Backbone of each chain as nested JSON, in Angstrom:
{
  "chains": [
    {"id": "A", "residues": [
      {"number": 1, "name": "MET", "atoms": {"N": [-88.056, -181.792, -105.986], "CA": [-86.881, -181.486, -107.321], "C": [-87.105, -182.511, -108.647]}},
      {"number": 2, "name": "ARG", "atoms": {"N": [-86.448, -181.62, -109.728], "CA": [-86.398, -182.121, -110.847], "C": [-85.005, -181.481, -111.452]}},
      {"number": 3, "name": "GLU", "atoms": {"N": [-85.136, -183.039, -112.61], "CA": [-83.363, -182.532, -113.186], "C": [-83.516, -181.59, -114.312]}},
      {"number": 4, "name": "TRP", "atoms": {"N": [-82.403, -180.753, -114.089], "CA": [-82.284, -179.699, -115.142], "C": [-80.985, -180.042, -115.847]}},
      {"number": 5, "name": "LEU", "atoms": {"N": [-80.516, -179.309, -117.208], "CA": [-79.657, -179.388, -117.665], "C": [-79.137, -178.29, -118.076]}},
      {"number": 6, "name": "GLY", "atoms": {"N": [-77.885, -177.819, -117.674], "CA": [-76.809, -176.634, -117.444], "C": [-76.565, -176.508, -118.372]}},
      {"number": 7, "name": "LYS", "atoms": {"N": [-76.535, -175.677, -119.612], "CA": [-75.545, -175.964, -120.376], "C": [-74.679, -174.384, -120.421]}},
      {"number": 8, "name": "ILE", "atoms": {"N": [-73.498, -174.726, -119.734], "CA": [-72.71, -173.578, -119.926], "C": [-71.531, -173.52, -120.862]}},
      {"number": 9, "name": "THR", "atoms": {"N": [-70.958, -171.915, -120.931], "CA": [-69.865, -171.647, -122.216], "C": [-68.709, -171.289, -121.463]}},
      {"number": 10, "name": "VAL", "atoms": {"N": [-67.665, -171.245, -121.744], "CA": [-66.678, -170.162, -120.622], "C": [-65.409, -169.93, -121.909]}},
      {"number": 11, "name": "VAL", "atoms": {"N": [-65.112, -168.557, -121.956], "CA": [-64.635, -167.927, -123.012], "C": [-63.492, -167.226, -122.583]}},
      {"number": 12, "name": "PRO", "atoms": {"N": [-62.268, -167.397, -123.152], "CA": [-61.26, -166.13, -123.344], "C": [-61.785, -164.746, -123.531]}},
      {"number": 13, "name": "LYS", "atoms": {"N": [-61.992, -163.76, -122.296], "CA": [-62.553, -162.281, -122.58], "C": [-61.512, -161.683, -123.777]}},
      {"number": 14, "name": "PRO", "atoms": {"N": [-62.33, -160.621, -124.565], "CA": [-61.863, -160.476, -125.646], "C": [-60.184, -159.636, -125.52]}},
      {"number": 15, "name": "ALA", "atoms": {"N": [-59.709, -159.31, -124.447], "CA": [-58.436, -158.737, -124.094], "C": [-57.586, -159.315, -123.859]}},
      {"number": 16, "name": "VAL", "atoms": {"N": [-57.647, -160.685, -123.834], "CA": [-57.208, -162.109, -123.188], "C": [-56.567, -162.756, -124.517]}},
      {"number": 17, "name": "ASN", "atoms": {"N": [-54.779, -162.81, -124.879], "CA": [-54.734, -163.557, -125.609], "C": [-55.457, -165.267, -125.479]}},
      {"number": 18, "name": "ASP", "atoms": {"N": [-55.737, -165.848, -126.904], "CA": [-55.971, -166.911, -127.096], "C": [-55.103, -167.871, -127.747]}},
      {"number": 19, "name": "PRO", "atoms": {"N": [-54.369, -168.166, -127.575], "CA": [-52.895, -169.22, -128.743], "C": [-53.91, -170.891, -129.143]}},
      {"number": 20, "name": "GLN", "atoms": {"N": [-54.542, -170.931, -128.508], "CA": [-55.365, -172.155, -129.272], "C": [-56.397, -171.826, -130.142]}},
      {"number": 21, "name": "GLY", "atoms": {"N": [-56.765, -170.458, -130.056], "CA": [-58.453, -169.6, -131.166], "C": [-56.73, -169.889, -132.458]}},
      {"number": 22, "name": "ILE", "atoms": {"N": [-56.063, -169.042, -132.205], "CA": [-54.946, -168.574, -133.566], "C": [-54.298, -169.61, -134.189]}},
      {"number": 23, "name": "ALA", "atoms": {"N": [-53.839, -170.884, -133.203], "CA": [-53.75, -172.187, -133.886], "C": [-54.718, -172.681, -134.576]}},
      {"number": 24, "name": "VAL", "atoms": {"N": [-56.741, -172.869, -134.294], "CA": [-57.074, -173.351, -135.298], "C": [-57.494, -172.359, -136.174]}},
      {"number": 25, "name": "LEU", "atoms": {"N": [-57.522, -171.065, -136.424], "CA": [-57.427, -169.99, -137.71], "C": [-56.304, -170.314, -138.203]}},
      {"number": 26, "name": "ASP", "atoms": {"N": [-55.236, -170.718, -138.142], "CA": [-54.186, -171.286, -138.801], "C": [-54.548, -172.792, -139.615]}},
      {"number": 27, "name": "GLY", "atoms": {"N": [-55.0, -173.25, -138.717], "CA": [-55.459, -174.566, -139.694], "C": [-56.617, -174.26, -140.637]}},
      {"number": 28, "name": "LEU", "atoms": {"N": [-57.396, -173.85, -140.011], "CA": [-58.555, -173.54, -141.174], "C": [-57.704, -172.759, -142.999]}},
      {"number": 29, "name": "HIS", "atoms": {"N": [-56.737, -171.931, -142.607], "CA": [-56.557, -171.294, -143.161], "C": [-55.679, -172.381, -144.288]}},
      {"number": 30, "name": "SER", "atoms": {"N": [-54.778, -172.737, -143.488], "CA": [-54.271, -174.152, -144.731], "C": [-55.143, -174.775, -145.095]}},
      {"number": 31, "name": "LEU", "atoms": {"N": [-56.316, -175.21, -143.916], "CA": [-57.335, -176.007, -145.393], "C": [-58.209, -175.169, -146.27]}},
      {"number": 32, "name": "ASP", "atoms": {"N": [-57.692, -174.174, -146.71], "CA": [-58.351, -173.062, -147.626], "C": [-59.955, -172.466, -146.731]}},
      {"number": 33, "name": "PHE", "atoms": {"N": [-60.308, -172.426, -145.793], "CA": [-60.734, -171.626, -145.177], "C": [-60.927, -170.564, -144.923]}},
      {"number": 34, "name": "GLU", "atoms": {"N": [-60.279, -169.247, -145.997], "CA": [-59.666, -167.878, -146.26], "C": [-60.938, -166.997, -145.383]}},
      {"number": 35, "name": "GLU", "atoms": {"N": [-62.318, -167.235, -145.959], "CA": [-62.91, -166.358, -145.544], "C": [-63.094, -166.571, -143.84]}},
      {"number": 36, "name": "VAL", "atoms": {"N": [-62.189, -167.364, -142.93], "CA": [-62.304, -166.894, -141.474], "C": [-61.578, -166.225, -141.131]}},
      {"number": 37, "name": "ARG", "atoms": {"N": [-62.0, -165.431, -140.376], "CA": [-61.372, -163.751, -139.664], "C": [-60.603, -164.119, -138.301]}},
      {"number": 38, "name": "GLN", "atoms": {"N": [-61.822, -164.479, -137.318], "CA": [-61.077, -164.796, -136.297], "C": [-61.629, -166.233, -135.443]}},
      {"number": 39, "name": "VAL", "atoms": {"N": [-60.996, -166.902, -134.747], "CA": [-61.197, -167.791, -133.87], "C": [-60.774, -167.72, -132.486]}},
      {"number": 40, "name": "ARG", "atoms": {"N": [-62.261, -167.802, -131.739], "CA": [-61.559, -168.078, -130.334], "C": [-61.651, -169.403, -129.445]}},
      {"number": 41, "name": "VAL", "atoms": {"N": [-61.32, -170.003, -128.723], "CA": [-61.662, -171.123, -128.051], "C": [-61.947, -171.212, -126.443]}},
      {"number": 42, "name": "GLY", "atoms": {"N": [-62.727, -171.522, -126.346], "CA": [-63.233, -171.588, -124.532], "C": [-64.022, -173.503, -124.631]}},
      {"number": 43, "name": "LYS", "atoms": {"N": [-64.547, -173.593, -123.203], "CA": [-65.008, -174.501, -122.786], "C": [-66.264, -174.587, -122.736]}},
      {"number": 44, "name": "HIS", "atoms": {"N": [-66.873, -175.749, -123.223], "CA": [-68.322, -175.824, -123.295], "C": [-68.51, -177.095, -121.955]}},
      {"number": 45, "name": "LEU", "atoms": {"N": [-69.558, -176.798, -121.028], "CA": [-69.982, -178.156, -120.23], "C": [-71.394, -178.005, -119.786]}},
      {"number": 46, "name": "ASP", "atoms": {"N": [-71.306, -179.514, -119.936], "CA": [-73.274, -180.229, -120.023], "C": [-73.409, -180.364, -118.234]}},
      {"number": 47, "name": "VAL", "atoms": {"N": [-73.91, -179.789, -117.846], "CA": [-74.364, -180.165, -116.308], "C": [-75.398, -180.134, -115.641]}},
      {"number": 48, "name": "ARG", "atoms": {"N": [-75.591, -181.649, -115.603], "CA": [-77.329, -182.524, -114.968], "C": [-77.206, -181.945, -113.543]}},
      {"number": 49, "name": "LEU", "atoms": {"N": [-78.135, -181.794, -112.986], "CA": [-78.496, -180.972, -111.468], "C": [-79.807, -181.07, -111.265]}},
      {"number": 50, "name": "GLN", "atoms": {"N": [-80.101, -181.709, -109.966], "CA": [-81.024, -181.254, -109.122], "C": [-81.315, -180.163, -108.715]}},
      {"number": 51, "name": "ALA", "atoms": {"N": [-82.781, -179.356, -109.038], "CA": [-83.074, -178.315, -108.432], "C": [-84.5, -178.481, -108.213]}},
      {"number": 52, "name": "GLU", "atoms": {"N": [-85.451, -177.228, -107.295], "CA": [-86.923, -176.791, -107.192], "C": [-86.986, -175.988, -108.452]}},
      {"number": 53, "name": "SER", "atoms": {"N": [-86.307, -175.778, -108.803], "CA": [-86.834, -174.724, -110.134], "C": [-86.057, -174.532, -111.278]}},
      {"number": 54, "name": "GLN", "atoms": {"N": [-85.994, -173.855, -112.383], "CA": [-85.314, -173.052, -113.141], "C": [-84.223, -172.167, -112.649]}},
      {"number": 55, "name": "GLU", "atoms": {"N": [-84.831, -171.197, -111.989], "CA": [-84.589, -169.816, -111.491], "C": [-83.382, -170.894, -110.515]}},
      {"number": 56, "name": "GLN", "atoms": {"N": [-83.276, -171.473, -109.528], "CA": [-82.557, -172.247, -108.786], "C": [-81.579, -172.756, -109.446]}},
      {"number": 57, "name": "ALA", "atoms": {"N": [-81.864, -173.051, -110.095], "CA": [-80.644, -174.251, -111.074], "C": [-79.62, -173.215, -111.656]}},
      {"number": 58, "name": "ASN", "atoms": {"N": [-80.493, -172.145, -112.187], "CA": [-79.639, -170.965, -112.813], "C": [-78.756, -170.643, -111.742]}},
      {"number": 59, "name": "GLU", "atoms": {"N": [-79.881, -170.168, -110.866], "CA": [-78.598, -169.37, -109.471], "C": [-77.328, -170.277, -108.974]}},
      {"number": 60, "name": "GLN", "atoms": {"N": [-77.292, -171.898, -108.911], "CA": [-76.396, -172.983, -108.671], "C": [-75.631, -172.961, -109.769]}},
      {"number": 61, "name": "LEU", "atoms": {"N": [-75.745, -172.717, -110.592], "CA": [-74.83, -172.899, -112.33], "C": [-74.164, -171.337, -112.027]}},
      {"number": 62, "name": "ASN", "atoms": {"N": [-74.864, -170.909, -111.425], "CA": [-73.647, -169.008, -111.76], "C": [-72.955, -169.459, -110.517]}},
      {"number": 63, "name": "VAL", "atoms": {"N": [-73.248, -169.994, -109.314], "CA": [-72.223, -169.906, -107.935], "C": [-71.252, -170.77, -108.471]}},
      {"number": 64, "name": "MET", "atoms": {"N": [-71.214, -171.99, -109.136], "CA": [-70.148, -173.162, -109.374], "C": [-69.239, -172.146, -110.401]}},
      {"number": 65, "name": "CYS", "atoms": {"N": [-69.645, -171.86, -111.69], "CA": [-69.025, -170.832, -113.283], "C": [-67.889, -169.555, -111.857]}},
      {"number": 66, "name": "GLU", "atoms": {"N": [-68.638, -169.001, -111.182], "CA": [-67.813, -168.394, -110.176], "C": [-66.8, -169.369, -108.875]}},
      {"number": 67, "name": "ARG", "atoms": {"N": [-67.464, -170.279, -108.583], "CA": [-65.949, -170.756, -107.775], "C": [-65.147, -171.813, -108.247]}},
      {"number": 68, "name": "LEU", "atoms": {"N": [-65.809, -172.432, -109.356], "CA": [-64.448, -173.253, -110.042], "C": [-64.262, -173.346, -111.352]}},
      {"number": 69, "name": "LEU", "atoms": {"N": [-65.859, -173.188, -112.271], "CA": [-65.863, -173.635, -113.087], "C": [-64.894, -172.201, -114.426]}},
      {"number": 70, "name": "ALA", "atoms": {"N": [-65.259, -171.19, -113.954], "CA": [-64.847, -170.126, -114.741], "C": [-63.936, -169.294, -113.912]}},
      {"number": 71, "name": "ASN", "atoms": {"N": [-62.564, -168.902, -115.012], "CA": [-61.471, -168.252, -114.061], "C": [-61.971, -166.752, -114.75]}},
      {"number": 72, "name": "THR", "atoms": {"N": [-62.648, -166.181, -113.461], "CA": [-63.199, -164.77, -114.2], "C": [-62.636, -163.504, -114.133]}},
      {"number": 73, "name": "LEU", "atoms": {"N": [-61.319, -163.736, -113.628], "CA": [-59.867, -162.965, -113.913], "C": [-60.029, -162.615, -115.69]}},
      {"number": 74, "name": "ILE", "atoms": {"N": [-60.163, -163.766, -116.474], "CA": [-59.593, -163.681, -117.925], "C": [-60.776, -164.587, -118.499]}},
      {"number": 75, "name": "GLU", "atoms": {"N": [-61.642, -164.815, -117.943], "CA": [-62.709, -165.534, -118.48], "C": [-63.866, -165.05, -118.301]}},
      {"number": 76, "name": "SER", "atoms": {"N": [-65.101, -164.883, -119.305], "CA": [-66.367, -164.736, -119.039], "C": [-67.505, -166.172, -119.356]}},
      {"number": 77, "name": "TYR", "atoms": {"N": [-68.061, -165.804, -118.786], "CA": [-69.086, -167.681, -118.839], "C": [-70.461, -166.95, -119.015]}},
      {"number": 78, "name": "GLU", "atoms": {"N": [-71.111, -167.875, -119.68], "CA": [-73.078, -167.705, -120.045], "C": [-73.947, -168.915, -119.563]}},
      {"number": 79, "name": "VAL", "atoms": {"N": [-74.786, -168.572, -119.128], "CA": [-75.229, -170.48, -118.564], "C": [-76.74, -170.129, -119.22]}},
      {"number": 80, "name": "ARG", "atoms": {"N": [-77.433, -171.187, -120.096], "CA": [-78.677, -171.705, -120.044], "C": [-79.28, -172.887, -119.298]}},
      {"number": 81, "name": "VAL", "atoms": {"N": [-79.99, -172.794, -118.917], "CA": [-81.016, -174.161, -118.213], "C": [-82.02, -174.62, -119.484]}},
      {"number": 82, "name": "GLU", "atoms": {"N": [-82.261, -175.942, -119.14], "CA": [-82.718, -176.558, -119.918], "C": [-83.808, -177.841, -119.18]}},
      {"number": 83, "name": "GLU", "atoms": {"N": [-84.825, -178.377, -119.68], "CA": [-85.465, -179.346, -118.633], "C": [-84.543, -180.576, -119.162]}},
      {"number": 84, "name": "SER", "atoms": {"N": [-84.29, -181.629, -118.254], "CA": [-83.452, -182.421, -118.542], "C": [-84.247, -183.336, -119.219]}},
      {"number": 85, "name": "ASP", "atoms": {"N": [-83.471, -184.043, -120.447], "CA": [-85.07, -184.926, -120.972], "C": [-84.538, -187.009, -120.854]}},
      {"number": 86, "name": "GLU", "atoms": {"N": [-83.457, -186.516, -119.861], "CA": [-83.183, -187.723, -118.846], "C": [-83.734, -188.712, -117.977]}}
    ]},
    {"id": "B", "residues": [
      {"number": 1, "name": "MET", "atoms": {"N": [-70.824, -159.712, -149.298], "CA": [-70.259, -160.312, -148.057], "C": [-70.661, -160.069, -146.935]}},
      {"number": 2, "name": "ARG", "atoms": {"N": [-71.623, -160.37, -145.763], "CA": [-71.209, -160.008, -144.625], "C": [-70.752, -161.109, -143.684]}},
      {"number": 3, "name": "GLU", "atoms": {"N": [-70.567, -160.357, -142.23], "CA": [-69.7, -161.335, -141.141], "C": [-70.575, -161.857, -140.451]}},
      {"number": 4, "name": "TRP", "atoms": {"N": [-70.199, -162.96, -139.842], "CA": [-71.424, -163.635, -139.397], "C": [-70.441, -164.497, -138.138]}},
      {"number": 5, "name": "LEU", "atoms": {"N": [-71.123, -164.387, -137.175], "CA": [-70.588, -165.256, -135.478], "C": [-70.942, -166.599, -135.886]}},
      {"number": 6, "name": "GLY", "atoms": {"N": [-70.586, -167.71, -136.217], "CA": [-70.382, -169.265, -135.943], "C": [-70.517, -169.492, -134.332]}},
      {"number": 7, "name": "LYS", "atoms": {"N": [-71.425, -169.852, -133.761], "CA": [-71.003, -170.708, -132.118], "C": [-71.376, -172.056, -132.056]}},
      {"number": 8, "name": "ILE", "atoms": {"N": [-70.142, -172.521, -131.535], "CA": [-69.597, -174.013, -132.666], "C": [-69.791, -175.009, -131.058]}},
      {"number": 9, "name": "THR", "atoms": {"N": [-70.454, -176.197, -130.674], "CA": [-69.959, -176.612, -129.868], "C": [-69.654, -178.045, -130.295]}},
      {"number": 10, "name": "VAL", "atoms": {"N": [-68.742, -179.229, -129.399], "CA": [-67.924, -179.469, -129.769], "C": [-68.15, -180.449, -128.109]}},
      {"number": 11, "name": "VAL", "atoms": {"N": [-68.782, -181.415, -128.213], "CA": [-68.984, -182.405, -127.014], "C": [-68.57, -184.068, -126.884]}},
      {"number": 12, "name": "PRO", "atoms": {"N": [-67.678, -184.64, -126.244], "CA": [-67.713, -186.926, -125.865], "C": [-69.218, -187.197, -126.592]}},
      {"number": 13, "name": "LYS", "atoms": {"N": [-69.053, -188.176, -127.181], "CA": [-70.433, -188.654, -127.155], "C": [-70.94, -189.448, -125.824]}},
      {"number": 14, "name": "PRO", "atoms": {"N": [-72.558, -189.623, -125.831], "CA": [-72.551, -189.856, -124.884], "C": [-72.13, -191.44, -124.14]}},
      {"number": 15, "name": "ALA", "atoms": {"N": [-71.544, -192.584, -125.565], "CA": [-70.53, -193.31, -124.998], "C": [-69.665, -192.984, -124.908]}},
      {"number": 16, "name": "VAL", "atoms": {"N": [-68.561, -192.119, -125.173], "CA": [-67.44, -191.879, -125.057], "C": [-66.75, -191.419, -123.622]}},
      {"number": 17, "name": "ASN", "atoms": {"N": [-65.915, -192.091, -122.898], "CA": [-65.225, -191.578, -121.519], "C": [-64.564, -189.97, -121.469]}},
      {"number": 18, "name": "ASP", "atoms": {"N": [-65.222, -189.658, -119.993], "CA": [-64.788, -188.143, -120.748], "C": [-64.414, -188.023, -119.41]}},
      {"number": 19, "name": "PRO", "atoms": {"N": [-63.096, -188.309, -118.897], "CA": [-62.605, -188.35, -117.494], "C": [-62.727, -186.912, -116.833]}},
      {"number": 20, "name": "GLN", "atoms": {"N": [-62.331, -185.386, -117.985], "CA": [-62.344, -184.406, -117.852], "C": [-63.514, -184.06, -116.437]}},
      {"number": 21, "name": "GLY", "atoms": {"N": [-64.627, -184.58, -116.684], "CA": [-66.17, -184.4, -117.122], "C": [-65.772, -184.838, -115.37]}},
      {"number": 22, "name": "ILE", "atoms": {"N": [-65.465, -186.423, -115.469], "CA": [-65.544, -186.95, -114.272], "C": [-64.402, -185.758, -112.77]}},
      {"number": 23, "name": "ALA", "atoms": {"N": [-63.391, -185.877, -113.523], "CA": [-62.63, -184.416, -112.483], "C": [-63.43, -183.06, -112.058]}},
      {"number": 24, "name": "VAL", "atoms": {"N": [-64.176, -182.521, -113.05], "CA": [-65.332, -181.599, -112.746], "C": [-66.271, -182.053, -111.717]}},
      {"number": 25, "name": "LEU", "atoms": {"N": [-66.939, -183.114, -112.09], "CA": [-67.619, -183.474, -111.148], "C": [-67.48, -183.439, -109.483]}},
      {"number": 26, "name": "ASP", "atoms": {"N": [-66.473, -184.607, -109.858], "CA": [-65.867, -184.78, -108.305], "C": [-65.321, -183.785, -107.549]}},
      {"number": 27, "name": "GLY", "atoms": {"N": [-65.203, -182.538, -108.42], "CA": [-64.645, -181.053, -107.753], "C": [-65.765, -180.113, -107.102]}},
      {"number": 28, "name": "LEU", "atoms": {"N": [-67.046, -180.56, -108.037], "CA": [-68.173, -179.591, -107.942], "C": [-68.678, -180.108, -106.456]}},
      {"number": 29, "name": "HIS", "atoms": {"N": [-68.683, -181.984, -106.478], "CA": [-68.849, -182.034, -104.989], "C": [-67.831, -181.996, -104.001]}},
      {"number": 30, "name": "SER", "atoms": {"N": [-66.745, -181.919, -103.932], "CA": [-65.593, -181.417, -103.161], "C": [-65.86, -180.201, -102.522]}},
      {"number": 31, "name": "LEU", "atoms": {"N": [-66.747, -179.335, -103.744], "CA": [-67.415, -177.686, -102.827], "C": [-68.624, -178.073, -102.379]}},
      {"number": 32, "name": "ASP", "atoms": {"N": [-69.227, -179.014, -102.513], "CA": [-70.482, -179.995, -101.36], "C": [-72.033, -178.903, -102.544]}},
      {"number": 33, "name": "PHE", "atoms": {"N": [-71.581, -178.89, -103.716], "CA": [-72.527, -179.262, -104.581], "C": [-72.836, -180.497, -104.572]}},
      {"number": 34, "name": "GLU", "atoms": {"N": [-73.685, -181.242, -103.723], "CA": [-74.282, -182.337, -104.099], "C": [-75.008, -182.779, -105.364]}},
      {"number": 35, "name": "GLU", "atoms": {"N": [-76.098, -181.597, -105.62], "CA": [-76.99, -181.899, -106.179], "C": [-76.56, -181.956, -107.965]}},
      {"number": 36, "name": "VAL", "atoms": {"N": [-75.054, -182.055, -108.049], "CA": [-74.951, -182.08, -109.714], "C": [-74.472, -183.759, -109.928]}},
      {"number": 37, "name": "ARG", "atoms": {"N": [-75.104, -184.273, -110.889], "CA": [-75.425, -185.418, -110.964], "C": [-74.381, -186.139, -112.229]}},
      {"number": 38, "name": "GLN", "atoms": {"N": [-73.951, -185.172, -112.818], "CA": [-73.192, -185.645, -114.668], "C": [-72.277, -184.545, -115.01]}},
      {"number": 39, "name": "VAL", "atoms": {"N": [-71.444, -184.354, -115.092], "CA": [-70.587, -183.005, -116.528], "C": [-69.872, -184.158, -117.107]}},
      {"number": 40, "name": "ARG", "atoms": {"N": [-70.401, -183.371, -118.249], "CA": [-69.536, -183.702, -119.55], "C": [-68.969, -182.096, -120.151]}},
      {"number": 41, "name": "VAL", "atoms": {"N": [-67.492, -182.418, -120.305], "CA": [-67.103, -181.15, -121.077], "C": [-66.422, -181.964, -122.218]}},
      {"number": 42, "name": "GLY", "atoms": {"N": [-66.651, -180.208, -122.945], "CA": [-66.06, -179.758, -123.949], "C": [-65.683, -178.695, -124.844]}},
      {"number": 43, "name": "LYS", "atoms": {"N": [-65.64, -178.792, -125.873], "CA": [-65.22, -177.434, -126.41], "C": [-66.582, -176.205, -127.022]}},
      {"number": 44, "name": "HIS", "atoms": {"N": [-65.693, -175.06, -127.22], "CA": [-66.609, -174.115, -127.331], "C": [-65.893, -173.248, -128.716]}},
      {"number": 45, "name": "LEU", "atoms": {"N": [-66.495, -173.063, -129.36], "CA": [-65.51, -172.499, -130.707], "C": [-66.548, -170.688, -131.005]}},
      {"number": 46, "name": "ASP", "atoms": {"N": [-65.886, -169.934, -130.902], "CA": [-66.657, -168.835, -131.688], "C": [-65.489, -168.155, -132.7]}},
      {"number": 47, "name": "VAL", "atoms": {"N": [-66.415, -168.539, -134.129], "CA": [-65.657, -168.27, -135.301], "C": [-66.218, -167.2, -136.331]}},
      {"number": 48, "name": "ARG", "atoms": {"N": [-65.464, -166.338, -136.716], "CA": [-66.392, -165.245, -136.843], "C": [-65.694, -165.395, -138.84]}},
      {"number": 49, "name": "LEU", "atoms": {"N": [-66.281, -165.288, -139.477], "CA": [-66.692, -165.433, -140.707], "C": [-67.16, -165.026, -141.949]}},
      {"number": 50, "name": "GLN", "atoms": {"N": [-66.603, -164.764, -143.213], "CA": [-67.422, -163.7, -144.413], "C": [-68.509, -164.701, -144.977]}},
      {"number": 51, "name": "ALA", "atoms": {"N": [-69.364, -164.435, -145.757], "CA": [-70.642, -164.969, -146.189], "C": [-71.629, -164.772, -146.709]}},
      {"number": 52, "name": "GLU", "atoms": {"N": [-72.112, -165.268, -147.812], "CA": [-73.224, -164.271, -148.866], "C": [-74.673, -164.471, -148.036]}},
      {"number": 53, "name": "SER", "atoms": {"N": [-74.434, -165.672, -147.335], "CA": [-75.763, -165.676, -146.27], "C": [-75.708, -166.539, -145.364]}},
      {"number": 54, "name": "GLN", "atoms": {"N": [-76.905, -166.416, -144.212], "CA": [-76.653, -166.913, -143.107], "C": [-76.236, -169.296, -143.503]}},
      {"number": 55, "name": "GLU", "atoms": {"N": [-77.126, -169.201, -144.288], "CA": [-77.359, -170.595, -144.939], "C": [-75.985, -170.927, -144.834]}},
      {"number": 56, "name": "GLN", "atoms": {"N": [-75.167, -170.725, -146.076], "CA": [-73.846, -170.389, -146.416], "C": [-73.084, -170.544, -145.366]}},
      {"number": 57, "name": "ALA", "atoms": {"N": [-73.138, -169.47, -144.422], "CA": [-72.028, -169.323, -143.006], "C": [-72.258, -170.626, -142.753]}},
      {"number": 58, "name": "ASN", "atoms": {"N": [-73.704, -171.004, -142.124], "CA": [-73.481, -172.67, -141.239], "C": [-73.297, -173.752, -142.484]}},
      {"number": 59, "name": "GLU", "atoms": {"N": [-73.398, -173.867, -143.321], "CA": [-72.645, -174.684, -144.527], "C": [-71.5, -174.592, -143.943]}},
      {"number": 60, "name": "GLN", "atoms": {"N": [-70.9, -174.335, -144.251], "CA": [-69.054, -173.831, -144.271], "C": [-69.009, -174.1, -142.779]}},
      {"number": 61, "name": "LEU", "atoms": {"N": [-69.603, -173.777, -142.085], "CA": [-68.914, -173.953, -140.778], "C": [-69.532, -175.656, -140.256]}},
      {"number": 62, "name": "ASN", "atoms": {"N": [-70.136, -176.767, -140.998], "CA": [-70.702, -177.658, -140.647], "C": [-69.098, -178.418, -141.546]}},
      {"number": 63, "name": "VAL", "atoms": {"N": [-68.989, -178.113, -142.793], "CA": [-67.697, -178.68, -143.435], "C": [-66.271, -179.157, -142.507]}},
      {"number": 64, "name": "MET", "atoms": {"N": [-66.242, -177.191, -141.793], "CA": [-65.129, -177.056, -140.884], "C": [-64.869, -178.117, -139.75]}},
      {"number": 65, "name": "CYS", "atoms": {"N": [-66.37, -178.361, -139.232], "CA": [-66.573, -178.965, -137.667], "C": [-66.307, -180.753, -138.696]}},
      {"number": 66, "name": "GLU", "atoms": {"N": [-66.279, -181.298, -139.61], "CA": [-66.265, -182.481, -140.611], "C": [-64.577, -182.155, -140.057]}},
      {"number": 67, "name": "ARG", "atoms": {"N": [-64.165, -181.267, -141.045], "CA": [-62.756, -181.59, -141.567], "C": [-61.7, -181.616, -140.524]}},
      {"number": 68, "name": "LEU", "atoms": {"N": [-61.642, -180.562, -139.579], "CA": [-61.09, -180.078, -138.723], "C": [-61.33, -179.835, -136.85]}},
      {"number": 69, "name": "LEU", "atoms": {"N": [-61.962, -179.32, -136.828], "CA": [-62.809, -179.252, -135.438], "C": [-62.953, -180.18, -135.013]}},
      {"number": 70, "name": "ALA", "atoms": {"N": [-64.056, -180.857, -135.073], "CA": [-64.535, -182.385, -134.153], "C": [-64.253, -183.388, -134.662]}},
      {"number": 71, "name": "ASN", "atoms": {"N": [-63.558, -184.513, -133.773], "CA": [-63.693, -185.78, -134.148], "C": [-65.105, -186.496, -133.827]}},
      {"number": 72, "name": "THR", "atoms": {"N": [-65.488, -187.094, -135.81], "CA": [-66.973, -187.508, -135.475], "C": [-66.579, -188.414, -134.888]}},
      {"number": 73, "name": "LEU", "atoms": {"N": [-65.883, -189.768, -134.818], "CA": [-66.149, -190.582, -134.186], "C": [-66.287, -190.789, -132.415]}},
      {"number": 74, "name": "ILE", "atoms": {"N": [-66.109, -189.563, -132.059], "CA": [-65.941, -189.864, -130.886], "C": [-66.73, -188.603, -130.463]}},
      {"number": 75, "name": "GLU", "atoms": {"N": [-67.136, -187.74, -131.142], "CA": [-67.676, -186.641, -130.651], "C": [-68.83, -185.95, -131.234]}},
      {"number": 76, "name": "SER", "atoms": {"N": [-69.722, -185.154, -130.57], "CA": [-70.828, -184.692, -131.241], "C": [-70.833, -183.302, -131.641]}},
      {"number": 77, "name": "TYR", "atoms": {"N": [-71.106, -182.281, -133.024], "CA": [-70.882, -181.341, -132.773], "C": [-72.678, -180.259, -133.084]}},
      {"number": 78, "name": "GLU", "atoms": {"N": [-72.533, -179.077, -132.653], "CA": [-73.642, -178.493, -133.487], "C": [-73.237, -176.882, -133.853]}},
      {"number": 79, "name": "VAL", "atoms": {"N": [-73.865, -176.713, -134.592], "CA": [-73.791, -175.324, -135.165], "C": [-74.699, -174.303, -135.206]}},
      {"number": 80, "name": "ARG", "atoms": {"N": [-74.58, -172.8, -134.724], "CA": [-75.442, -171.979, -134.719], "C": [-74.907, -170.799, -135.06]}},
      {"number": 81, "name": "VAL", "atoms": {"N": [-75.422, -170.154, -135.825], "CA": [-75.038, -169.072, -136.631], "C": [-76.302, -167.467, -136.289]}},
      {"number": 82, "name": "GLU", "atoms": {"N": [-74.957, -166.452, -135.866], "CA": [-75.758, -165.31, -135.713], "C": [-75.331, -164.475, -136.203]}},
      {"number": 83, "name": "GLU", "atoms": {"N": [-75.367, -162.868, -136.866], "CA": [-75.235, -161.426, -137.013], "C": [-73.889, -161.298, -136.221]}},
      {"number": 84, "name": "SER", "atoms": {"N": [-72.965, -160.968, -137.001], "CA": [-71.579, -160.889, -136.181], "C": [-71.497, -159.345, -135.631]}},
      {"number": 85, "name": "ASP", "atoms": {"N": [-71.928, -158.887, -134.69], "CA": [-71.61, -157.314, -134.253], "C": [-70.582, -156.802, -134.071]}},
      {"number": 86, "name": "GLU", "atoms": {"N": [-69.837, -157.461, -134.582], "CA": [-68.232, -156.187, -134.85], "C": [-68.414, -155.815, -135.78]}}
    ]}
  ]
}
């Protein structure tokens, strides 16, 4: 068993309202960042886990997203796995 | 001017308490994901903006992080820039 670092991104799907993103967009415009057109806000998770292989770690992380970490009705997720340096 | 997609990750620094990460870790253990050792929870932002070049977009996004998007006392951030496909 080796240790892996899963990097998970969970963002609202394009059709879903994102009031937090609108608030950040307004904030950036107030600070004169006029070049910003859209902001979407989601979650980032760093998950350290034990697994036999990178493929197994990736599979486990996808199951975690489906069961707990993402609400797949309104959110999409992306999983990347790196070797853990800790 | 072209459109770029900035992908920003903001996570609590290692020394900073992360109660949300502990809650997610407990939740994963309750669901029998015993192989998970640590979870850290942060923010992910997709920022679409206009800029002359990828370098300029990257620079602007870093300034936004310093001024609004991250609390650099307790959070670290990472910026990546891609060509926007929209």
